[in-house]
N, C-alpha and C positions, 0 to 999 in steps of 0.2 A: 266814503268818507264824507262827512259833512260836519257843520260848525255848530257849536253850542256855546252859550255864554251866561255867565252870572252877574249879577249888579250887586255891589256892595257900596255901603256909604260910610265913608270915614272922614271926620273933621269938616262936616257939612259938604264934602265932594261925592261926586259919583264916580265910581270906579267900574268899568266893565271888562272883566276878565274872559278871554276867549280859550277855548280847548277844542282841539280837533278830535272827532270821535268817529268810531265805525261800529257797524252792527256787527255782532257774532253770534253764532248759535252755541250754546251750551247747554248740556242736559235736556235737550228739547225746547229750551227758552231761547228767545232773541233778547240779547243784552247789549248795551251801549258800553263800548271798551274805550277808554281813552287813549289816543295815540300819542298826542303831544299836548303839554299845557303852553299856550303861546302867550299868556299874561296879557299886559294891556295894550300891547303892539303899539306903543308910542313912537313919536318921532325918534327918541333916543336909541330906543331897541332897534328901528328899522335902520337908522344910521349905523350902529354897530354891525348889523348883519350885513349891510352893503359894504362896509369896509372890510369885512372878512372875505367876502365874496370878489372884492378887486385883489386881495392878497393871494387868493387861490387861482383866480383866472388870469389875472393881470390886465383884463379888460372891462372897466366898469359900464362904459356904455354897450358893449357887445354890438356894434353897429356892422359888423361885417356882412351880417346876413339880410340886413334891410336893402330893400330897393333903392336903387338911386334916385337920389332928390331931384335929378334934373327933370324928371317927369312930373314932379309936384305940381298941381294945378292944371294939367292937361285934361282935356273934356273930349268925350266922342259920344255920338248918338248909338244907343244900342236897341235891340229887339227884345223888349222885357218879357214877350211870351216865349222865348226861346232859351234865355238864359239857364244855365245847367251847371252842375256840380260834378266834377270828375275826380278820380285819382287820390281817394282817400289814404292817407299813409299816417302810420304811428310816428309821432314826431316828439312828444315829451320826453320819454325815457331814454331814447337814443341821443338826443339834444343834450341831456343831462350827461350821458355817458361820455359824448364826444366833449364836453367842457371838462369833465373830469381828465379824459387822455390829455388834452392840452394843457390842464392845471399842471399836471406831472411833468410836462415837456416831453412826454412820450412821441409826439409828432416829430419835433426837432430830433430827437435822439435816434429815431428810427430812419428818418432820412439821412443822418449822417453815417449810420452804421451797416443801413441797407440800401447803398446807393442804386440810382436807377440806372438801368442798362438798357438792352434792347426789348423788353417786355412791353406789353402794352398798358399794363397796371403796375404801379409802384408796389414792391414789397411792402414798403411802409405803410401804404394805404391799406392792402391785405390785412397787415399785423393789426391796424386799427378796428377793420370789420371784425375779425375773431375775436378780439377782447371785449369790444362793445357788446356782440352778441352774446359772449358768455356771462357778461354781467346782467344784460336786460332778459335775455330768455335762452338760457343753456340749453344747447342741442348740439347735434352733430356737424361737422362740416357740410356734409350733404345736405342736410336740411336748411343750413343757411343759404347754401348756393340756390337750392330748388324752391325754397318758400319764404324764408325768413326776410332775407334781404330785400326783396320786391315788395314786401310790406311796410317797410320802414321809409323814412325820410332821409336815410343814411346816403341815398344817391345825391340828394341835394346837400347835404352838408360836407360830403367827401368829394363831390365832383365825380363820383365813379357810377357809370350807368349799370343798370341792373342786369344787362344781358352780358356784361363782361365778368360778372362773378358766376362763373361757371362751377362744376364740381371737381375740378382740378386745381385752380389757384389757390383755395384755402390750404389743402395739403400741402402744396409746394411752399407756401408761405410758412408753414409749421417747419419745414427744412431749413428754411433760410433763418427762421428766428433763434432756433436752439443753439447754434454755436455760440451766441452772445449772451448767454445766460448769465454768467459771472459780471460782465460790464453791464447788464441791465440792473442786477440787484445793486451794484456799488451806485449807479446813477439813481435809483428809486432812494436808498437809504439818505444820499445827499438830498435830494428834493423834499423829501417828507420831514427831515430835519429842519429845512429851511421854512417850510410852510408852517409846522406846528411845534417848532422849538423843541424836539423829541432829546430825551436823555437816553444814552445808551449804557448806563452805568449799571444796569440790571438787566438781564437777558433770560428769558423763560424757554426752556427747551422741552419739546415732546416729540412723540413718535405715534403715527397712526398707519393704517393700511387701506388700501383700496383694491379691489378685486378685478378680475377680467372676465368678459364673457368670451368663450373661446379657449383653445388651446395654448395660445400664445407660445408656440413651440420653437420659434426664432427669436425670443427674448430670453436670455440668461437670467435676468433678474426676476422673472415671473417664476415664482415657487409657491409651495403651500407651506403655510406656517401659522401661527395665532391669528385668527381673524377677527377685528374688532367689528367687523360688519356681519358677523354670524354667518359667514359663507365658508365654511372650510372645505367645501366641495370644490372650489374655485382656487384657482392659482392667483397670487396677489404680489405687490410690490410694498415696500414700506416707505413712507415719507416722514422723514425728519424735519422740523421746522424749529426756527429761533425767531423769537418775537419780543417786541419791547414790552414794559409794563403796562403800555396802553393797547397792547395786541398788535402795534405796527410790525410789519413782517421785516426781516433782517436778511434772511436767506432760507434755503431748504436744500435738502439733499435726498437722493433717491436710493434706497437699499433694495437688496434682495428680499423677496416676500418671505424667506425663512430667517433672516436675521433678528437675533433677538435684541431688545432694545439696549440692554446693559453693553452689548459689545460696539456702540455706535458712539459712545460718548467722547472718547478721545479724538475720534476722527471729526466730529462735529466741532468740538472746541477748536482744534488746530486750524481747522478749513476756515471758520469764522475769523480768527485772529490773524491768519494769513492775508485774508481779505481784508480786514478793516483795523488791523495793527492789534499789538498787545496793550491792555490797559487794566487798570485795577477794577474789573467788571465783577458782579457778583453772578454767578450761574445758579439758576433755580431749577430744580428737575424734581421729578416724582420718584416714588419709590422703585419703580422699573428699573431706573438706571443705577441704583445703589448696589455696590459690591466693593468687597475689600480692596480689588485692584484699583478701582475707579477712584476711591476715597484717597487711597495711598498717593496714586499719580497726581491728583488735584493738589494735595498737600504738599508733595515734594516739588511740584513746579510753582508753588507759590500762588496758585489760583484760588480766589475765594468762592465758597458753594453755600448751597442751602437745600439739602436733598431730604426727601421723605425715606425713613427707614423702614425695611421689610418689618411686617406685623410681628415675625418671629423675635425681633429684638424687644417686644414689650416686657416679656419675661426678665430681662436682664434688670428692669426697673420696676418690678412688682412692689418693693418695699416702698419706693418714692410714690407710685401710683395710689398705693393703698393708704398712704400718709395724707391726711387731710390739711397738713399745714402748707404754707407757702403758696397756695393755688391763687392765681391772680386773675381777674376777669379781663378778656381781652375784645370781647363783645358779648352782646347778650346771648346766654346759653353755651358761650365757650369759655373756657378757663385754661390756662397754661402755667407752666412751672419750668424754670430754668434748672439743669443739672448740669455739673461739669463732667467731663470723661474721665475715665481712670488715669489717662496720662497727660490730661489738662491740654492736650493740643485741640480737642473739640469740646463744642458747648451742644447739649441734647435739650431740645425742647419738648416736654410732655404736654400733650394736648388731650382735652377731652371735652366733647360736644354733646350736648343734651340732646339734640335731633338726631346726631348720628347713634347716640346711645339707644334711643327709642326705635331707631331702624333695625339695628343690630340684635336688639333683644327681640323685636318681633320676627326677625329672620331665623335665630335660633330657636324660638317656640315652633315655627313653622316646621323647619327640618325635623327638630326632635318629636313632633308629632308624626311626621310622616315615618321616620325609622321606628318609633314604637308601634305604629299601626302594622309596618311590614314585619318586624320582629314577632309581634302576636300572631300574624297570619301564617308566618312560618313554624313558629311552635304548634300552632294547631295542625298543620300539615304534617309535622312529625308525630304528633299524637295519633292522628286518625291514620297514618298509612298502614297497609297490610303487607308491606313488603319491605325489604332491606333497601336502604338509601346510601348514596355514595357519600362520604363526609367531604370528600373534595369537592364534589360538585354543590354541596351545601354552602361550602366556604367561600367558593367564587361567587355564589349568589350573594352571600352576605358582603362580599367585597365590592361588587357592583353596587349595591343598594347604598352602601356607605360612601363611595365615591359620588353617586348622585346626590347625597344629602352631606357633601363634605364639612358644610359649615358647622353641624353639630355631630360629626362623626367621633369626635375625640371625647365626647360625654359618655361613650357606653363602651362598657367592657362585657364583651361576648365570646361564650365558648359553645363550642359543640361537642358533647359528651356522649359517650356509650352509656346506653341505658337498655339491659336486656330485658326490662319489664314491657318494652314497647315494640311493637311488631317491626318498626323501622330500625330499631336498634340504637337510635339516636335521640337526644334530648338538648333542647336549646336554653341554656342558661345565660342570662344578661341582667345587668343592673345599670343604673346612671351612678355616675361617679361624683360625690359630693364635692371633691376639690376642684372639679371641672367647674361646677355652679360657682363655687366660691371664687375662683379666678375669673368667671365671666362677669360676676357683679363688678367687679373692679376695672376690668379691662374693656368692657362694651363701649364703645363710643370713644375710646383713646386711641392715639397715635403718637409716633415718635419722629421729630425732625432733629437732624444733625447738621451742624455748620461748624466752620473754623473761624467766624465771627465771633468776637467775644463781647464786644461794647454796644450789642444792640440789646434794646429791652424784649420783654417776651411779645408785647403788642406789636413792635417793630418786625420780629421775627415771623410771627404768625401771619400778619397782614401781608408780607413779602411772599410767604409761600402760597398763600390764597391767591395771589395774582398769576398762579399757573393756570386758572379758569380761563384766561384770556389766551392761552395756547390751546386749549381744549376748545374754546369757542373759534378758534380759527379753524379748526378742523371741521367741527360741525358746520359752519357756513361753507367751507368746500364742498362737504357732502351733501347738504341740503339745498342751500341757495345757489351754487355755482356748479352743481351736478358732477364732480370729478369721478364720480363712481357710477355705474361700473364702466371699465375702460375696454372700448371695443377695438382700439388698435391692436394690431398684432406684431408691427414692426417696432424693434426696441427705441429707435429713435423717435417714431412718432409718438411713442408712449411718453417718452420724456417731453416732447414738445407739447402736448396736451397737457402735462402736469403744469409746464411753464405757462401756458396760456390761463389755466385757472388761476396759478399764483398772481399772474399779472391782474386778472380780475378781481381777486381778493384785494390786491392793493388799491384798486378803484373803489370798491365797497368800504374799505376801512378810510380811505379820504372822505368818501360821501358821509359815512357814520362820524368821523371828527368834524365834520363841517356842520351836519344837522345838529350835533350835540352842541355845539357852541353857538348855534342860532336859538337854542331852546326848542328844538324839534325831536327829544329823544334819540333813541338809537336804534332805528329800525329802517335802515336803507331800503328794504325791500318795499314798504308802506310807500315811502316816497316814490320809487320807481313805479309802482303800480298805479298810483294816484297821477302822476304826471304822465304815464303812458297812454292816459286816456285823451291826452291833448293831441289832436290830429293836425296834420298839413292837408291841405285840399286846393285843386284847381277850380276856380269860378271861370267859366266859360261865358263871354259876353259877345253874342253876333252883333256885329255892326249893322246899323240902319242903311247907311249911307253908302256902304261898300258890300253887296251881297257877296256871300261866299267867303267873306272874311271875318276873323274872330279874334277877340281879345282874350288871352288866357292868362290870368293872374294867380299866380301860387301864393296863397295865404295860409296863416297859420290861425287854427280857430281860437277864438278868445276863451282864456281859462275861466272857468266857473268861479265862483267866491270861494271855495276851500282851496282850490287850486292856486289861486291869485293870491290867498293867504301864506301859503307854502312857500311860492316863489318870492313873494315879498319879504318872507323871513330869512329867505336864504340869500337874499339882496340880488336876486336874479331877475332879468327883463326879457322874457323870450320875444323873438322878432314878430311883428305882425305880417310881414311879407317876405317870402323868401326871393331869391334871384329868379328872375322869369326864365322860363325855358327856351331853348334855343330857337323853336320855331314859333310862329304867330307874331303880333305886333306887340311891343314893349310899351308898358304905361309908365 
């Protein structure tokens, strides 16, 4: 990444606007992609960012890593021809992860709930190692112990020597952390609310799955089911997560891999209310959670909800959808219409999207073309065949073909009829149904939402439901940036602990995202972590001229370049110039 600026003159004054860009390859060309608009970076903006940093970290000067000032001004004669640099370590990303860990007060929480015993390494410290590693470079616990930890400056930040992070302690730390899952969630909800003034009046709920490598025979939750990862060959577990409108996590639960989404609603709602109390929240869920039983339960218990209705319910509103009156624009290309339910206990929001209509129309055309090509091919086969063909076998073939192209299967009426004039004894008759095309014209791009909230406008309902993308984004981050999949653990408890560590890393991720967004740095934490990860710490070794055989070893942090300094300044952070000196050698 690097900086670009543009100059504008307004009212006789010169304004310099900065932006952070990176080079990316697209379609064989290298283009500059803007990562963040930094604005003028004036004193007011810097002060605002630094105030936010103090609110998050609680430490404005961050002086605890600096070398003691007692040695300031000390001098020594050194052999310039023997000066060398040793022990390069990745510093910037793990330092930022460590600041986030402390910002959420997870260091103090872990020390309280994972008290130190006779072990050489506190479990609270190992918990920090696991989570910061999952944020910065997701990998297995074995990789952390054998490679990752020794390449980072966490040894200096945590005071934990690399030789003590063996291949056993990370796994045992998982076992220690898991029993405190609910207490951890409650602590994080409280702390995130303090930092970002979050509102929990609207909760978004969704379910995903993540698969196993291996048989996972000792894990009863590992089952085969509908795979969102397109790995039906593997066992999986389902993960249900509840987040706020900003995507900040409230909690999660793990279910068996063959559990259907619709059966999890009551369990999740009751679990969250048991943990955080009953309040007049609005539960937002997609159509996978919609069933007559769930809707009746939510109504009977007085809970407010906004749920996507199944596609099949569009038929009930065919007249209203076809009627062009009362549609209101809720966004460019999106229109909505409010309809009262037949018993007046629910409000239904009919929506239609131009982009979605275009997409569905293209899908219908593509699947229709496939069906017609295969029907034509099958018709020619029946006509050319010189022997009798089995009607049932032909019917099964048609059934498989329609199942593979289900989006347009209802468009066709297909019959296999007897025809003594042909050697095969069969003829294929089919036609496209005009009524299907007529309905598709009105229903393409349309969907239905149902709610028991009657005083919200079309725009309020639609925008609230669209916030479900925050829950979907949470799962994308877990899978792509935090590598929750595939799961290699075979023990049931280790699987649960692995998911808990990924959840904690997601909390750090969202904390950084909120922080950089409010500092005007966009919403891509991975970009921030990668750029700051290039900042290293290193040992500068100075052989003494007056005392042969003795050396000064000064552990320094490489000075950030201009782009990195701009990011740090915008975040209100100031990395140390020097870390605490190692225990051996002469201190300066």
